[in-house]
C-alpha positions as CSV (number, residue, x, y, z in Angstrom):
1,M,-0.2,-0.1,0.2
2,G,1.1,3.4,-1.2
3,S,1.0,7.0,0.9
4,T,0.6,10.7,-0.2
5,V,3.3,13.2,-0.1
6,Q,1.7,15.9,1.1
7,T,3.6,19.5,-0.4
8,E,3.4,22.4,2.5
9,P,1.0,25.1,1.6
10,Q,2.9,28.6,0.3
11,S,2.8,31.5,3.0
12,V,-0.2,34.1,2.0
13,Q,0.8,37.2,0.0
14,N,-0.4,40.8,-0.2
15,V,-1.9,41.4,3.4
16,R,-3.3,44.9,3.6
17,L,-4.0,46.7,6.5
18,V,-7.9,47.7,6.2
19,P,-7.4,51.6,8.4
20,T,-10.8,52.7,7.6
21,L,-11.6,49.2,10.0
22,S,-8.9,49.4,12.2
23,T,-8.9,51.6,15.6
24,T,-6.5,51.9,18.6
25,T,-7.1,48.6,20.3
26,T,-8.3,46.1,16.7
27,I,-6.7,46.1,13.5
28,Q,-8.6,44.8,10.1
29,L,-6.8,42.3,7.9
30,E,-7.3,41.6,4.5
31,W,-5.2,38.8,2.3
32,D,-5.6,37.0,-0.9
33,A,-6.8,33.4,0.0
34,L,-4.8,30.5,-0.8
35,F,-7.0,28.4,-4.2
36,T,-4.9,26.6,-6.3
37,D,-3.4,23.2,-5.7
38,L,0.3,24.8,-5.9
39,E,-0.9,27.3,-3.1
40,T,-2.7,24.7,-0.8
41,G,-0.3,21.7,-1.2
42,G,-3.2,20.1,-3.0
43,S,-5.4,20.3,0.4
44,P,-7.8,21.9,1.6
45,V,-7.6,25.2,3.2
46,L,-9.0,24.7,7.1
47,N,-8.2,28.2,9.0
48,Y,-5.7,31.2,8.8
49,K,-3.1,31.9,12.1
50,I,-2.4,35.3,12.3
51,S,1.0,35.7,14.3
52,I,2.4,39.6,15.2
53,N,6.3,39.7,15.3
54,L,7.1,41.9,19.1
55,G,10.1,42.8,17.3
56,L,12.7,41.6,19.8
57,T,14.3,39.8,17.9
58,I,13.5,37.7,14.2
59,T,11.7,35.2,15.5
60,S,9.9,36.3,18.1
61,W,6.4,35.4,16.6
62,S,3.1,35.1,18.8
63,Q,0.3,33.8,17.3
64,V,-2.9,36.3,18.1
65,A,-5.4,34.5,16.0
66,V,-6.5,31.9,14.2
67,I,-9.3,32.5,11.3
68,D,-11.5,29.9,9.8
69,A,-11.0,30.1,6.2
70,N,-14.3,29.6,5.6
71,S,-15.3,32.7,7.3
């Protein structure tokens, strides 16, 4: 019996801040969803994880939200 090799999805590109929907305590982001097999690695995208770099080091990333791909 064989196995299927999965390919890691690409990173989301073209992330944009929506200034008119952002405040001093929240930000609204938009991005181009991953659709093609090349972008998704051949698997459905279930969610997008939003992380912020706190600027302490290049690896200082903290996850701040998980967004359902259907929202």
